[in-house]
Each structure stands twice: as C-alpha cells, then as structure tokens.
N, C-alpha and C positions, 0 to 999 in steps of 0.2 A: 195833569195831578199835580206836578209839584210845582208846576206857574202856580195853581188853584192855592197849594197849600202856602206859598210864600206872601200869596195875596192874604189870605187870612193871616197870616203871621206878622205883617205891615200892619193891617188892620188893630190888631190887637197892640201892636209897640204903637199905634198912633195913639190910640186910647188911653195907654200906660204915661205916655209921655203927657196928656193934657191933664190927667189925674197928678202927675207930680208937681205940675205949676202951682198948684195948693194945696197939695198933699207930700209929708213926708215918705217914702218907699216905703220904711218899713208901718207906716197904717194904712197906705194901701192895703184894699183885699183885690182879690179874684171878681167880686159880685161887681166891685167899684169897674175895673176893666173894663170887664163883660158888657153893663148895663151900657156905659158908654160909646159903645160901636154896634149893638144891638145882634151881641154873638148869644151864645148860650154858655155856661159854667161847661158844661160835656165839650162845647169845642175849643175850648181854652185849654182842656187838661187830656185832647187828642192833642194837642198843637205842645204843651209846653208841660211840667211837672208845676211850676209853681212860678210864682212872678218874677223871680229870680232867675230863672231860667231864661225866662221872656225876656228881662234886661241883657244878661249874659249871649243871648242869640241876635239880638239887635245891634250888641258890642262888637259880635262876632262879624256880622255883616257890613259895619265899618271899619271894623281895624283891618280884619283878615288880609283884605287883597293889599293892603300894604306893605303886612311882611310878606306875603307871597314872592315879590318882586326880590328879597334880600339877595345877593349871590346869583342872580339873573339880571344882573345891570343896576342895580339901585344898591346902597350901601346899610349898613344899617343907620345910619344919622341919618340919610334922605328918609329911608322908611317910617324912622321914628316923628321925622319933623311931616309927613304925609300924615299916621297916626295923631299927630297933636293938632293937625289942621282939621281932620273928623274932628275930633272930640271939641273941638272950639267952635268950629262948625254947630255942633250939638250940643252947647255949653248948658242951657239948663239942664236938657233928660241927664248929660254926665254929671253934672255937679251934684244933682239929688241922688245920682247911683252912687256916686262914690261919698257921700255921706252914709252908708249904710254900712254896719259892720258883722253882717247876718253871714254864717258860716258859707254861703252860698253868693257872697255877694259878690259884684262886679271887679273890687278889688283883690278877691281870692281867686276869681276867672281869668284876670289878666296877667296874675303873677304866673297860675301853672300853664297856662298858654305861652306865655314868652318865654319861661323855660324849657317846656318841651320842645320848644318849635327852634331855638337855639341846641339844647342838644340833637336835637333831630338833623340840624343843617351841619353842622359842627362833623357829627358821625357821617352823614352821606358825604361831606367833603375830603374828610382824613381815610374815611372807611373804617376806621379801627373807635371802640369805644371812647370815652374822654375818661381819664385818670380821675384820683379821689381829688387830688387839688386843684384842679380846672374845674372838676362837677361844683366842689364848695364855692371855689369865684364866681361863678354863674351863678348857683343859687342866691349869692350872696348879693350879687351884681342886681340881679330880677329882683330880689325884695326891695331892694334900694330904689333903682327905678320906680317901681310900682307908688313905694311909700311917696317920693318926691313928685312923680306925677297927680299922685291924689293931693297932695298939698298945690302942688300948681292949681289944680283944677277950681280947690277950695278957698283958694285967695285971688281968685278973680282971673286966672290966667294974664298976669300981668306981662309975662316975657313973650315973645312970640314963636311960634310952633319952630322955627330954624334953631332960637336961642335956646330955646327948653331943651330941642336935640344937642343940640352942640354940646349945652351944661353935661348932659346925661353920655355921650360920648368921651368927653375927655374927663370924665368922672369913674372910667371904665379901672380895674385893678390893672396895673401895668402886664403882667405876666397873660392875662384874658386879654388884653389890647394886642398884644404880638399876636396871639395864636387868630385872634378875627385878622389880625393886619397880613398875615403870613396867608391866610386863604381868600384873601379882597375881601374883605367884609367891610373894611372902613373905608 
C-alpha cells in the first residue's frame, strides 16, 4: 500500500517537473499536473493538499536523507554538500520551485525543516532544550542559509555543492559554531 502511494506521488512529481519546464510554479494548476500523468484530481488531493505540498514532499524525499546522517557519521558540511548535489541534479525543478514566494513555498518549507531538524538534533545530543540566545542564532542562521541557497539556485549554481556547503559552514555565527563543534557536528 505504501509502495503504491509513493509510486503515485512520484508520478505526480514527474508531471509537476514537466509542467515546470514551461510554466512558473505559481501558474501551474492541479488540472495541469493530473493531465500530465493521467491521474484524477481526487487522486492528487488524496496525496497532497496543493501543488506546494507536492513540491515540498519531493524536496523532502531528495534532501532529508542527507540530513538524517548528521551526527551519525556525517558532519553538517558533508550533509549540506549532499543536499546541494541533490538540488543541482534536479536544477530545473528547484530553480522553478525556489522562484515561488507562496506561503507554502519550498523556501519556507526548507527553513522550517532545517530549523526544527537542528533544534531536535541539539536537544537530543545535549539532553536539554536550547537557550534563548542559541535559539535566536540558529533561527537567524537557518533563515540566512535558505536565502543563500535560493540565491545560489536562482543565479545558476555557479559554486560547486562543496564550495556552497563550505561557505554556509564558514558563515555560522561563532557561538553556534562552538556548540556544533562541541557536539561533533562540524
């Protein structure tokens, strides 16, 4: 059952990717997506709330696997490089996805995802909640990271994934970098 659901979702994602080759995300309709893969609107809505939910699901499928390795052998830098490799491999898709400013856009989804991931990781490794200052620094760093990711994508991904990762790690606020280093995440 879960395998069939994923197969349907990947089929919808493929149709979305095709639509994105010729149409900006904000102008693509659910009708366009389902017509591109011979599925029904009902099937679409059984799987996703809207087209942004579909984009975010696909983003998660590609990117989350790299972040799940942080603290289990991979550093933040290695996982970021892997994330950028996934994005680069799907350049056309992510270029269009990151152009959208919808409330449910991939940019906002990426921010919420990485912020919560880092918070959970720090809490798990320290066995205590983060303080207010660290929470502020982490939120600022994640927001800046997503902005720079968007800029990298929309400007043609000129830096390699490794160089982009290095830049984001180097830009980490010193107090946050110290915590990450103490937790052996850098």
